[in-house]
mmCIF file of the N, C-alpha and C atoms, coordinates in Angstrom:
data_MODEL
# 
_entry.id   MODEL 
# 
loop_
_atom_site.group_PDB 
_atom_site.id 
_atom_site.type_symbol 
_atom_site.label_atom_id 
_atom_site.label_alt_id 
_atom_site.label_comp_id 
_atom_site.label_asym_id 
_atom_site.label_entity_id 
_atom_site.label_seq_id 
_atom_site.pdbx_PDB_ins_code 
_atom_site.Cartn_x 
_atom_site.Cartn_y 
_atom_site.Cartn_z 
_atom_site.occupancy 
_atom_site.B_iso_or_equiv 
_atom_site.pdbx_formal_charge 
_atom_site.auth_seq_id 
_atom_site.auth_comp_id 
_atom_site.auth_asym_id 
_atom_site.auth_atom_id 
_atom_site.pdbx_PDB_model_num 
ATOM 1   N N  . UNK A 1 1  ? 64.520 -16.749 -33.353 1.00 0.00 ? 1  UNK A N  1 
ATOM 2   C CA . UNK A 1 1  ? 65.160 -15.639 -32.676 1.00 0.00 ? 1  UNK A CA 1 
ATOM 3   C C  . UNK A 1 1  ? 64.453 -15.419 -31.348 1.00 0.00 ? 1  UNK A C  1 
ATOM 4   N N  . UNK A 1 2  ? 65.262 -15.232 -30.329 1.00 0.00 ? 2  UNK A N  1 
ATOM 5   C CA . UNK A 1 2  ? 64.728 -14.987 -28.998 1.00 0.00 ? 2  UNK A CA 1 
ATOM 6   C C  . UNK A 1 2  ? 65.355 -13.723 -28.435 1.00 0.00 ? 2  UNK A C  1 
ATOM 7   N N  . UNK A 1 3  ? 64.620 -13.069 -27.560 1.00 0.00 ? 3  UNK A N  1 
ATOM 8   C CA . UNK A 1 3  ? 65.083 -11.823 -26.950 1.00 0.00 ? 3  UNK A CA 1 
ATOM 9   C C  . UNK A 1 3  ? 65.169 -12.019 -25.442 1.00 0.00 ? 3  UNK A C  1 
ATOM 10  N N  . UNK A 1 4  ? 66.256 -11.518 -24.849 1.00 0.00 ? 4  UNK A N  1 
ATOM 11  C CA . UNK A 1 4  ? 66.489 -11.674 -23.414 1.00 0.00 ? 4  UNK A CA 1 
ATOM 12  C C  . UNK A 1 4  ? 66.814 -10.321 -22.793 1.00 0.00 ? 4  UNK A C  1 
ATOM 13  N N  . UNK A 1 5  ? 66.138 -9.998  -21.706 1.00 0.00 ? 5  UNK A N  1 
ATOM 14  C CA . UNK A 1 5  ? 66.386 -8.753  -20.984 1.00 0.00 ? 5  UNK A CA 1 
ATOM 15  C C  . UNK A 1 5  ? 67.237 -9.076  -19.761 1.00 0.00 ? 5  UNK A C  1 
ATOM 16  N N  . UNK A 1 6  ? 68.504 -8.731  -19.815 1.00 0.00 ? 6  UNK A N  1 
ATOM 17  C CA . UNK A 1 6  ? 69.430 -9.010  -18.725 1.00 0.00 ? 6  UNK A CA 1 
ATOM 18  C C  . UNK A 1 6  ? 69.698 -7.774  -17.865 1.00 0.00 ? 6  UNK A C  1 
ATOM 19  N N  . UNK A 1 7  ? 68.950 -6.709  -18.086 1.00 0.00 ? 7  UNK A N  1 
ATOM 20  C CA . UNK A 1 7  ? 69.163 -5.474  -17.327 1.00 0.00 ? 7  UNK A CA 1 
ATOM 21  C C  . UNK A 1 7  ? 69.037 -5.649  -15.818 1.00 0.00 ? 7  UNK A C  1 
ATOM 22  N N  . UNK A 1 8  ? 68.107 -6.502  -15.327 1.00 0.00 ? 8  UNK A N  1 
ATOM 23  C CA . UNK A 1 8  ? 68.006 -6.655  -13.866 1.00 0.00 ? 8  UNK A CA 1 
ATOM 24  C C  . UNK A 1 8  ? 69.287 -7.211  -13.222 1.00 0.00 ? 8  UNK A C  1 
ATOM 25  N N  . UNK A 1 9  ? 70.141 -7.848  -14.005 1.00 0.00 ? 9  UNK A N  1 
ATOM 26  C CA . UNK A 1 9  ? 71.380 -8.422  -13.460 1.00 0.00 ? 9  UNK A CA 1 
ATOM 27  C C  . UNK A 1 9  ? 72.503 -7.400  -13.336 1.00 0.00 ? 9  UNK A C  1 
ATOM 28  N N  . UNK A 1 10 ? 72.253 -6.177  -13.802 1.00 0.00 ? 10 UNK A N  1 
ATOM 29  C CA . UNK A 1 10 ? 73.267 -5.102  -13.785 1.00 0.00 ? 10 UNK A CA 1 
ATOM 30  C C  . UNK A 1 10 ? 74.527 -5.570  -14.505 1.00 0.00 ? 10 UNK A C  1 
ATOM 31  N N  . UNK A 1 11 ? 75.702 -5.489  -13.869 1.00 0.00 ? 11 UNK A N  1 
ATOM 32  C CA . UNK A 1 11 ? 76.947 -5.877  -14.543 1.00 0.00 ? 11 UNK A CA 1 
ATOM 33  C C  . UNK A 1 11 ? 77.353 -7.333  -14.263 1.00 0.00 ? 11 UNK A C  1 
ATOM 34  N N  . UNK A 1 12 ? 76.425 -8.122  -13.755 1.00 0.00 ? 12 UNK A N  1 
ATOM 35  C CA . UNK A 1 12 ? 76.675 -9.547  -13.489 1.00 0.00 ? 12 UNK A CA 1 
ATOM 36  C C  . UNK A 1 12 ? 75.901 -10.440 -14.455 1.00 0.00 ? 12 UNK A C  1 
ATOM 37  N N  . UNK A 1 13 ? 75.826 -10.055 -15.706 1.00 0.00 ? 13 UNK A N  1 
ATOM 38  C CA . UNK A 1 13 ? 75.001 -10.771 -16.673 1.00 0.00 ? 13 UNK A CA 1 
ATOM 39  C C  . UNK A 1 13 ? 75.773 -11.760 -17.548 1.00 0.00 ? 13 UNK A C  1 
ATOM 40  N N  . UNK A 1 14 ? 77.087 -11.755 -17.498 1.00 0.00 ? 14 UNK A N  1 
ATOM 41  C CA . UNK A 1 14 ? 77.896 -12.531 -18.446 1.00 0.00 ? 14 UNK A CA 1 
ATOM 42  C C  . UNK A 1 14 ? 77.634 -14.034 -18.379 1.00 0.00 ? 14 UNK A C  1 
ATOM 43  N N  . UNK A 1 15 ? 77.649 -14.604 -17.184 1.00 0.00 ? 15 UNK A N  1 
ATOM 44  C CA . UNK A 1 15 ? 77.403 -16.042 -17.044 1.00 0.00 ? 15 UNK A CA 1 
ATOM 45  C C  . UNK A 1 15 ? 76.006 -16.413 -17.532 1.00 0.00 ? 15 UNK A C  1 
ATOM 46  N N  . UNK A 1 16 ? 75.032 -15.588 -17.180 1.00 0.00 ? 16 UNK A N  1 
ATOM 47  C CA . UNK A 1 16 ? 73.648 -15.868 -17.597 1.00 0.00 ? 16 UNK A CA 1 
ATOM 48  C C  . UNK A 1 16 ? 73.516 -15.769 -19.110 1.00 0.00 ? 16 UNK A C  1 
ATOM 49  N N  . UNK A 1 17 ? 74.145 -14.780 -19.720 1.00 0.00 ? 17 UNK A N  1 
ATOM 50  C CA . UNK A 1 17 ? 74.093 -14.620 -21.168 1.00 0.00 ? 17 UNK A CA 1 
ATOM 51  C C  . UNK A 1 17 ? 74.668 -15.864 -21.857 1.00 0.00 ? 17 UNK A C  1 
ATOM 52  N N  . UNK A 1 18 ? 75.822 -16.309 -21.421 1.00 0.00 ? 18 UNK A N  1 
ATOM 53  C CA . UNK A 1 18 ? 76.453 -17.478 -22.026 1.00 0.00 ? 18 UNK A CA 1 
ATOM 54  C C  . UNK A 1 18 ? 75.611 -18.735 -21.793 1.00 0.00 ? 18 UNK A C  1 
ATOM 55  N N  . UNK A 1 19 ? 75.038 -18.855 -20.612 1.00 0.00 ? 19 UNK A N  1 
ATOM 56  C CA . UNK A 1 19 ? 74.153 -19.985 -20.314 1.00 0.00 ? 19 UNK A CA 1 
ATOM 57  C C  . UNK A 1 19 ? 72.960 -20.009 -21.274 1.00 0.00 ? 19 UNK A C  1 
ATOM 58  N N  . UNK A 1 20 ? 72.360 -18.862 -21.512 1.00 0.00 ? 20 UNK A N  1 
ATOM 59  C CA . UNK A 1 20 ? 71.216 -18.786 -22.423 1.00 0.00 ? 20 UNK A CA 1 
ATOM 60  C C  . UNK A 1 20 ? 71.617 -19.118 -23.857 1.00 0.00 ? 20 UNK A C  1 
ATOM 61  N N  . UNK A 1 21 ? 72.756 -18.602 -24.298 1.00 0.00 ? 21 UNK A N  1 
ATOM 62  C CA . UNK A 1 21 ? 73.223 -18.900 -25.656 1.00 0.00 ? 21 UNK A CA 1 
ATOM 63  C C  . UNK A 1 21 ? 73.405 -20.409 -25.821 1.00 0.00 ? 21 UNK A C  1 
ATOM 64  N N  . UNK A 1 22 ? 74.043 -21.034 -24.853 1.00 0.00 ? 22 UNK A N  1 
ATOM 65  C CA . UNK A 1 22 ? 74.408 -22.439 -25.002 1.00 0.00 ? 22 UNK A CA 1 
ATOM 66  C C  . UNK A 1 22 ? 73.297 -23.424 -24.649 1.00 0.00 ? 22 UNK A C  1 
ATOM 67  N N  . UNK A 1 23 ? 72.311 -22.992 -23.863 1.00 0.00 ? 23 UNK A N  1 
ATOM 68  C CA . UNK A 1 23 ? 71.272 -23.925 -23.428 1.00 0.00 ? 23 UNK A CA 1 
ATOM 69  C C  . UNK A 1 23 ? 69.861 -23.591 -23.905 1.00 0.00 ? 23 UNK A C  1 
ATOM 70  N N  . UNK A 1 24 ? 69.621 -22.353 -24.292 1.00 0.00 ? 24 UNK A N  1 
ATOM 71  C CA . UNK A 1 24 ? 68.264 -21.963 -24.679 1.00 0.00 ? 24 UNK A CA 1 
ATOM 72  C C  . UNK A 1 24 ? 68.122 -21.722 -26.178 1.00 0.00 ? 24 UNK A C  1 
ATOM 73  N N  . UNK A 1 25 ? 69.220 -21.436 -26.852 1.00 0.00 ? 25 UNK A N  1 
ATOM 74  C CA . UNK A 1 25 ? 69.180 -21.229 -28.292 1.00 0.00 ? 25 UNK A CA 1 
ATOM 75  C C  . UNK A 1 25 ? 69.521 -22.531 -29.016 1.00 0.00 ? 25 UNK A C  1 
ATOM 76  N N  . UNK A 1 26 ? 68.888 -22.742 -30.140 1.00 0.00 ? 26 UNK A N  1 
ATOM 77  C CA . UNK A 1 26 ? 69.219 -23.884 -30.995 1.00 0.00 ? 26 UNK A CA 1 
ATOM 78  C C  . UNK A 1 26 ? 70.499 -23.535 -31.766 1.00 0.00 ? 26 UNK A C  1 
ATOM 79  N N  . UNK A 1 27 ? 71.243 -24.544 -32.246 1.00 0.00 ? 27 UNK A N  1 
ATOM 80  C CA . UNK A 1 27 ? 72.422 -24.245 -33.062 1.00 0.00 ? 27 UNK A CA 1 
ATOM 81  C C  . UNK A 1 27 ? 72.064 -23.337 -34.240 1.00 0.00 ? 27 UNK A C  1 
ATOM 82  N N  . UNK A 1 28 ? 72.847 -22.311 -34.419 1.00 0.00 ? 28 UNK A N  1 
ATOM 83  C CA . UNK A 1 28 ? 72.696 -21.290 -35.453 1.00 0.00 ? 28 UNK A CA 1 
ATOM 84  C C  . UNK A 1 28 ? 71.487 -20.369 -35.265 1.00 0.00 ? 28 UNK A C  1 
ATOM 85  N N  . UNK A 1 29 ? 70.811 -20.462 -34.129 1.00 0.00 ? 29 UNK A N  1 
ATOM 86  C CA . UNK A 1 29 ? 69.721 -19.534 -33.818 1.00 0.00 ? 29 UNK A CA 1 
ATOM 87  C C  . UNK A 1 29 ? 70.324 -18.246 -33.251 1.00 0.00 ? 29 UNK A C  1 
ATOM 88  N N  . UNK A 1 30 ? 69.644 -17.142 -33.452 1.00 0.00 ? 30 UNK A N  1 
ATOM 89  C CA . UNK A 1 30 ? 70.107 -15.835 -32.985 1.00 0.00 ? 30 UNK A CA 1 
ATOM 90  C C  . UNK A 1 30 ? 69.338 -15.420 -31.739 1.00 0.00 ? 30 UNK A C  1 
ATOM 91  N N  . UNK A 1 31 ? 70.064 -14.903 -30.771 1.00 0.00 ? 31 UNK A N  1 
ATOM 92  C CA . UNK A 1 31 ? 69.472 -14.341 -29.576 1.00 0.00 ? 31 UNK A CA 1 
ATOM 93  C C  . UNK A 1 31 ? 69.847 -12.874 -29.468 1.00 0.00 ? 31 UNK A C  1 
ATOM 94  N N  . UNK A 1 32 ? 68.910 -12.078 -28.997 1.00 0.00 ? 32 UNK A N  1 
ATOM 95  C CA . UNK A 1 32 ? 69.163 -10.654 -28.787 1.00 0.00 ? 32 UNK A CA 1 
ATOM 96  C C  . UNK A 1 32 ? 69.176 -10.412 -27.286 1.00 0.00 ? 32 UNK A C  1 
ATOM 97  N N  . UNK A 1 33 ? 70.272 -9.823  -26.808 1.00 0.00 ? 33 UNK A N  1 
ATOM 98  C CA . UNK A 1 33 ? 70.462 -9.607  -25.378 1.00 0.00 ? 33 UNK A CA 1 
ATOM 99  C C  . UNK A 1 33 ? 70.505 -8.114  -25.082 1.00 0.00 ? 33 UNK A C  1 
ATOM 100 N N  . UNK A 1 34 ? 69.731 -7.712  -24.097 1.00 0.00 ? 34 UNK A N  1 
ATOM 101 C CA . UNK A 1 34 ? 69.667 -6.321  -23.662 1.00 0.00 ? 34 UNK A CA 1 
ATOM 102 C C  . UNK A 1 34 ? 70.304 -6.235  -22.284 1.00 0.00 ? 34 UNK A C  1 
ATOM 103 N N  . UNK A 1 35 ? 71.268 -5.315  -22.113 1.00 0.00 ? 35 UNK A N  1 
ATOM 104 C CA . UNK A 1 35 ? 71.932 -5.156  -20.824 1.00 0.00 ? 35 UNK A CA 1 
ATOM 105 C C  . UNK A 1 35 ? 72.306 -3.696  -20.607 1.00 0.00 ? 35 UNK A C  1 
ATOM 106 N N  . UNK A 1 36 ? 72.592 -3.348  -19.333 1.00 0.00 ? 36 UNK A N  1 
ATOM 107 C CA . UNK A 1 36 ? 73.015 -1.984  -18.989 1.00 0.00 ? 36 UNK A CA 1 
ATOM 108 C C  . UNK A 1 36 ? 74.492 -1.817  -19.307 1.00 0.00 ? 36 UNK A C  1 
ATOM 109 N N  . UNK A 1 37 ? 74.861 -0.628  -19.818 1.00 0.00 ? 37 UNK A N  1 
ATOM 110 C CA . UNK A 1 37 ? 76.249 -0.427  -20.218 1.00 0.00 ? 37 UNK A CA 1 
ATOM 111 C C  . UNK A 1 37 ? 77.118 0.226   -19.153 1.00 0.00 ? 37 UNK A C  1 
ATOM 112 N N  . UNK A 1 38 ? 76.586 1.050   -18.316 1.00 0.00 ? 38 UNK A N  1 
ATOM 113 C CA . UNK A 1 38 ? 77.407 1.693   -17.286 1.00 0.00 ? 38 UNK A CA 1 
ATOM 114 C C  . UNK A 1 38 ? 78.594 2.411   -17.882 1.00 0.00 ? 38 UNK A C  1 
ATOM 115 N N  . UNK A 1 39 ? 79.807 1.896   -17.659 1.00 0.00 ? 39 UNK A N  1 
ATOM 116 C CA . UNK A 1 39 ? 81.031 2.555   -18.117 1.00 0.00 ? 39 UNK A CA 1 
ATOM 117 C C  . UNK A 1 39 ? 81.508 2.035   -19.479 1.00 0.00 ? 39 UNK A C  1 
ATOM 118 N N  . UNK A 1 40 ? 80.686 1.365   -20.207 1.00 0.00 ? 40 UNK A N  1 
ATOM 119 C CA . UNK A 1 40 ? 80.964 0.834   -21.549 1.00 0.00 ? 40 UNK A CA 1 
ATOM 120 C C  . UNK A 1 40 ? 81.853 -0.412  -21.558 1.00 0.00 ? 40 UNK A C  1 
ATOM 121 N N  . UNK A 1 41 ? 82.475 -0.779  -20.447 1.00 0.00 ? 41 UNK A N  1 
ATOM 122 C CA . UNK A 1 41 ? 83.316 -1.980  -20.449 1.00 0.00 ? 41 UNK A CA 1 
ATOM 123 C C  . UNK A 1 41 ? 82.528 -3.266  -20.704 1.00 0.00 ? 41 UNK A C  1 
ATOM 124 N N  . UNK A 1 42 ? 81.247 -3.360  -20.313 1.00 0.00 ? 42 UNK A N  1 
ATOM 125 C CA . UNK A 1 42 ? 80.496 -4.585  -20.608 1.00 0.00 ? 42 UNK A CA 1 
ATOM 126 C C  . UNK A 1 42 ? 80.355 -4.874  -22.105 1.00 0.00 ? 42 UNK A C  1 
ATOM 127 N N  . UNK A 1 43 ? 80.451 -3.855  -22.926 1.00 0.00 ? 43 UNK A N  1 
ATOM 128 C CA . UNK A 1 43 ? 80.304 -4.055  -24.366 1.00 0.00 ? 43 UNK A CA 1 
ATOM 129 C C  . UNK A 1 43 ? 81.438 -4.924  -24.891 1.00 0.00 ? 43 UNK A C  1 
ATOM 130 N N  . UNK A 1 44 ? 82.672 -4.547  -24.604 1.00 0.00 ? 44 UNK A N  1 
ATOM 131 C CA . UNK A 1 44 ? 83.821 -5.323  -25.068 1.00 0.00 ? 44 UNK A CA 1 
ATOM 132 C C  . UNK A 1 44 ? 83.891 -6.676  -24.375 1.00 0.00 ? 44 UNK A C  1 
ATOM 133 N N  . UNK A 1 45 ? 83.613 -6.699  -23.082 1.00 0.00 ? 45 UNK A N  1 
ATOM 134 C CA . UNK A 1 45 ? 83.695 -7.962  -22.344 1.00 0.00 ? 45 UNK A CA 1 
ATOM 135 C C  . UNK A 1 45 ? 82.673 -8.963  -22.877 1.00 0.00 ? 45 UNK A C  1 
ATOM 136 N N  . UNK A 1 46 ? 81.456 -8.521  -23.166 1.00 0.00 ? 46 UNK A N  1 
ATOM 137 C CA . UNK A 1 46 ? 80.439 -9.440  -23.697 1.00 0.00 ? 46 UNK A CA 1 
ATOM 138 C C  . UNK A 1 46 ? 80.857 -9.953  -25.072 1.00 0.00 ? 46 UNK A C  1 
ATOM 139 N N  . UNK A 1 47 ? 81.419 -9.091  -25.907 1.00 0.00 ? 47 UNK A N  1 
ATOM 140 C CA . UNK A 1 47 ? 81.895 -9.516  -27.229 1.00 0.00 ? 47 UNK A CA 1 
ATOM 141 C C  . UNK A 1 47 ? 83.021 -10.536 -27.092 1.00 0.00 ? 47 UNK A C  1 
ATOM 142 N N  . UNK A 1 48 ? 83.930 -10.311 -26.158 1.00 0.00 ? 48 UNK A N  1 
ATOM 143 C CA . UNK A 1 48 ? 85.041 -11.238 -25.933 1.00 0.00 ? 48 UNK A CA 1 
ATOM 144 C C  . UNK A 1 48 ? 84.538 -12.609 -25.471 1.00 0.00 ? 48 UNK A C  1 
ATOM 145 N N  . UNK A 1 49 ? 83.581 -12.624 -24.567 1.00 0.00 ? 49 UNK A N  1 
ATOM 146 C CA . UNK A 1 49 ? 83.030 -13.883 -24.059 1.00 0.00 ? 49 UNK A CA 1 
ATOM 147 C C  . UNK A 1 49 ? 82.360 -14.672 -25.171 1.00 0.00 ? 49 UNK A C  1 
ATOM 148 N N  . UNK A 1 50 ? 81.606 -13.991 -26.002 1.00 0.00 ? 50 UNK A N  1 
ATOM 149 C CA . UNK A 1 50 ? 80.927 -14.654 -27.117 1.00 0.00 ? 50 UNK A CA 1 
ATOM 150 C C  . UNK A 1 50 ? 81.962 -15.272 -28.063 1.00 0.00 ? 50 UNK A C  1 
ATOM 151 N N  . UNK A 1 51 ? 82.972 -14.510 -28.413 1.00 0.00 ? 51 UNK A N  1 
ATOM 152 C CA . UNK A 1 51 ? 84.003 -14.993 -29.333 1.00 0.00 ? 51 UNK A CA 1 
ATOM 153 C C  . UNK A 1 51 ? 84.804 -16.150 -28.733 1.00 0.00 ? 51 UNK A C  1 
ATOM 154 N N  . UNK A 1 52 ? 85.182 -16.032 -27.469 1.00 0.00 ? 52 UNK A N  1 
ATOM 155 C CA . UNK A 1 52 ? 85.972 -17.063 -26.802 1.00 0.00 ? 52 UNK A CA 1 
ATOM 156 C C  . UNK A 1 52 ? 85.243 -18.407 -26.754 1.00 0.00 ? 52 UNK A C  1 
ATOM 157 N N  . UNK A 1 53 ? 83.918 -18.353 -26.788 1.00 0.00 ? 53 UNK A N  1 
ATOM 158 C CA . UNK A 1 53 ? 83.133 -19.576 -26.709 1.00 0.00 ? 53 UNK A CA 1 
ATOM 159 C C  . UNK A 1 53 ? 82.661 -20.066 -28.076 1.00 0.00 ? 53 UNK A C  1 
ATOM 160 N N  . UNK A 1 54 ? 83.181 -19.451 -29.143 1.00 0.00 ? 54 UNK A N  1 
ATOM 161 C CA . UNK A 1 54 ? 82.933 -19.930 -30.495 1.00 0.00 ? 54 UNK A CA 1 
ATOM 162 C C  . UNK A 1 54 ? 81.639 -19.478 -31.135 1.00 0.00 ? 54 UNK A C  1 
ATOM 163 N N  . UNK A 1 55 ? 80.932 -18.556 -30.495 1.00 0.00 ? 55 UNK A N  1 
ATOM 164 C CA . UNK A 1 55 ? 79.690 -18.038 -31.051 1.00 0.00 ? 55 UNK A CA 1 
ATOM 165 C C  . UNK A 1 55 ? 79.988 -16.788 -31.872 1.00 0.00 ? 55 UNK A C  1 
ATOM 166 N N  . UNK A 1 56 ? 79.001 -16.324 -32.614 1.00 0.00 ? 56 UNK A N  1 
ATOM 167 C CA . UNK A 1 56 ? 79.212 -15.181 -33.508 1.00 0.00 ? 56 UNK A CA 1 
ATOM 168 C C  . UNK A 1 56 ? 78.437 -13.956 -33.029 1.00 0.00 ? 56 UNK A C  1 
ATOM 169 N N  . UNK A 1 57 ? 79.149 -12.858 -32.830 1.00 0.00 ? 57 UNK A N  1 
ATOM 170 C CA . UNK A 1 57 ? 78.507 -11.581 -32.514 1.00 0.00 ? 57 UNK A CA 1 
ATOM 171 C C  . UNK A 1 57 ? 78.070 -10.976 -33.831 1.00 0.00 ? 57 UNK A C  1 
ATOM 172 N N  . UNK A 1 58 ? 76.768 -10.849 -34.017 1.00 0.00 ? 58 UNK A N  1 
ATOM 173 C CA . UNK A 1 58 ? 76.239 -10.389 -35.293 1.00 0.00 ? 58 UNK A CA 1 
ATOM 174 C C  . UNK A 1 58 ? 76.013 -8.882  -35.317 1.00 0.00 ? 58 UNK A C  1 
ATOM 175 N N  . UNK A 1 59 ? 75.710 -8.306  -34.155 1.00 0.00 ? 59 UNK A N  1 
ATOM 176 C CA . UNK A 1 59 ? 75.418 -6.882  -34.099 1.00 0.00 ? 59 UNK A CA 1 
ATOM 177 C C  . UNK A 1 59 ? 75.573 -6.389  -32.667 1.00 0.00 ? 59 UNK A C  1 
ATOM 178 N N  . UNK A 1 60 ? 75.887 -5.124  -32.530 1.00 0.00 ? 60 UNK A N  1 
ATOM 179 C CA . UNK A 1 60 ? 76.042 -4.492  -31.233 1.00 0.00 ? 60 UNK A CA 1 
ATOM 180 C C  . UNK A 1 60 ? 75.578 -3.053  -31.375 1.00 0.00 ? 60 UNK A C  1 
ATOM 181 N N  . UNK A 1 61 ? 74.511 -2.695  -30.667 1.00 0.00 ? 61 UNK A N  1 
ATOM 182 C CA . UNK A 1 61 ? 73.899 -1.377  -30.838 1.00 0.00 ? 61 UNK A CA 1 
ATOM 183 C C  . UNK A 1 61 ? 73.539 -0.728  -29.512 1.00 0.00 ? 61 UNK A C  1 
ATOM 184 N N  . UNK A 1 62 ? 73.688 0.567   -29.462 1.00 0.00 ? 62 UNK A N  1 
ATOM 185 C CA . UNK A 1 62 ? 73.207 1.330   -28.310 1.00 0.00 ? 62 UNK A CA 1 
ATOM 186 C C  . UNK A 1 62 ? 71.689 1.394   -28.406 1.00 0.00 ? 62 UNK A C  1 
ATOM 187 N N  . UNK A 1 63 ? 70.996 0.970   -27.348 1.00 0.00 ? 63 UNK A N  1 
ATOM 188 C CA . UNK A 1 63 ? 69.534 0.922   -27.342 1.00 0.00 ? 63 UNK A CA 1 
ATOM 189 C C  . UNK A 1 63 ? 68.947 2.249   -26.879 1.00 0.00 ? 63 UNK A C  1 
ATOM 190 N N  . UNK A 1 64 ? 69.515 2.799   -25.822 1.00 0.00 ? 64 UNK A N  1 
ATOM 191 C CA . UNK A 1 64 ? 69.129 4.118   -25.309 1.00 0.00 ? 64 UNK A CA 1 
ATOM 192 C C  . UNK A 1 64 ? 70.304 4.629   -24.468 1.00 0.00 ? 64 UNK A C  1 
ATOM 193 N N  . UNK A 1 65 ? 70.093 5.614   -23.640 1.00 0.00 ? 65 UNK A N  1 
ATOM 194 C CA . UNK A 1 65 ? 71.201 6.205   -22.877 1.00 0.00 ? 65 UNK A CA 1 
ATOM 195 C C  . UNK A 1 65 ? 71.854 5.239   -21.897 1.00 0.00 ? 65 UNK A C  1 
ATOM 196 N N  . UNK A 1 66 ? 71.127 4.233   -21.428 1.00 0.00 ? 66 UNK A N  1 
ATOM 197 C CA . UNK A 1 66 ? 71.669 3.352   -20.392 1.00 0.00 ? 66 UNK A CA 1 
ATOM 198 C C  . UNK A 1 66 ? 71.819 1.893   -20.829 1.00 0.00 ? 66 UNK A C  1 
ATOM 199 N N  . UNK A 1 67 ? 71.256 1.539   -21.970 1.00 0.00 ? 67 UNK A N  1 
ATOM 200 C CA . UNK A 1 67 ? 71.192 0.131   -22.337 1.00 0.00 ? 67 UNK A CA 1 
ATOM 201 C C  . UNK A 1 67 ? 71.833 -0.155  -23.694 1.00 0.00 ? 67 UNK A C  1 
ATOM 202 N N  . UNK A 1 68 ? 72.260 -1.399  -23.864 1.00 0.00 ? 68 UNK A N  1 
ATOM 203 C CA . UNK A 1 68 ? 72.916 -1.853  -25.085 1.00 0.00 ? 68 UNK A CA 1 
ATOM 204 C C  . UNK A 1 68 ? 72.288 -3.168  -25.511 1.00 0.00 ? 68 UNK A C  1 
ATOM 205 N N  . UNK A 1 69 ? 72.273 -3.442  -26.801 1.00 0.00 ? 69 UNK A N  1 
ATOM 206 C CA . UNK A 1 69 ? 71.802 -4.733  -27.297 1.00 0.00 ? 69 UNK A CA 1 
ATOM 207 C C  . UNK A 1 69 ? 72.896 -5.381  -28.139 1.00 0.00 ? 69 UNK A C  1 
ATOM 208 N N  . UNK A 1 70 ? 72.974 -6.691  -28.026 1.00 0.00 ? 70 UNK A N  1 
ATOM 209 C CA . UNK A 1 70 ? 73.841 -7.453  -28.924 1.00 0.00 ? 70 UNK A CA 1 
ATOM 210 C C  . UNK A 1 70 ? 73.030 -8.609  -29.501 1.00 0.00 ? 70 UNK A C  1 
ATOM 211 N N  . UNK A 1 71 ? 73.306 -8.930  -30.749 1.00 0.00 ? 71 UNK A N  1 
ATOM 212 C CA . UNK A 1 71 ? 72.704 -10.089 -31.405 1.00 0.00 ? 71 UNK A CA 1 
ATOM 213 C C  . UNK A 1 71 ? 73.801 -11.133 -31.535 1.00 0.00 ? 71 UNK A C  1 
ATOM 214 N N  . UNK A 1 72 ? 73.500 -12.338 -31.039 1.00 0.00 ? 72 UNK A N  1 
ATOM 215 C CA . UNK A 1 72 ? 74.475 -13.422 -30.983 1.00 0.00 ? 72 UNK A CA 1 
ATOM 216 C C  . UNK A 1 72 ? 73.914 -14.637 -31.711 1.00 0.00 ? 72 UNK A C  1 
ATOM 217 N N  . UNK A 1 73 ? 74.716 -15.214 -32.572 1.00 0.00 ? 73 UNK A N  1 
ATOM 218 C CA . UNK A 1 73 ? 74.336 -16.449 -33.261 1.00 0.00 ? 73 UNK A CA 1 
ATOM 219 C C  . UNK A 1 73 ? 75.089 -17.597 -32.603 1.00 0.00 ? 73 UNK A C  1 
ATOM 220 N N  . UNK A 1 74 ? 74.311 -18.593 -32.129 1.00 0.00 ? 74 UNK A N  1 
ATOM 221 C CA . UNK A 1 74 ? 74.933 -19.748 -31.489 1.00 0.00 ? 74 UNK A CA 1 
ATOM 222 C C  . UNK A 1 74 ? 75.692 -20.553 -32.548 1.00 0.00 ? 74 UNK A C  1 
ATOM 223 N N  . UNK A 1 75 ? 76.836 -21.087 -32.154 1.00 0.00 ? 75 UNK A N  1 
ATOM 224 C CA . UNK A 1 75 ? 77.641 -21.893 -33.064 1.00 0.00 ? 75 UNK A CA 1 
ATOM 225 C C  . UNK A 1 75 ? 76.936 -23.188 -33.426 1.00 0.00 ? 75 UNK A C  1 
ATOM 226 N N  . UNK A 1 76 ? 77.364 -23.784 -34.512 1.00 0.00 ? 76 UNK A N  1 
ATOM 227 C CA . UNK A 1 76 ? 76.885 -25.115 -34.886 1.00 0.00 ? 76 UNK A CA 1 
ATOM 228 C C  . UNK A 1 76 ? 77.376 -26.103 -33.846 1.00 0.00 ? 76 UNK A C  1 
ATOM 229 N N  . UNK A 1 77 ? 76.598 -27.137 -33.617 1.00 0.00 ? 77 UNK A N  1 
ATOM 230 C CA . UNK A 1 77 ? 77.060 -28.195 -32.697 1.00 0.00 ? 77 UNK A CA 1 
ATOM 231 C C  . UNK A 1 77 ? 78.088 -29.079 -33.352 1.00 0.00 ? 77 UNK A C  1 
# 
């Protein structure tokens, strides 16, 4: 399991998140991603991106007033 802080990317974290899932995680390994939520739209968009690419969204939690975490399991190769 690896943890990634994508908060510095603000609302431009989607490409980086997918890159990390597909290139830094081993098949079936879980990554935890922390990002800023702003207007809450990044929550659904991040879930959609994960699903569209065949990975599994395992959890989605509010971390604090400004941040959100998601746990993603990389698909099998």
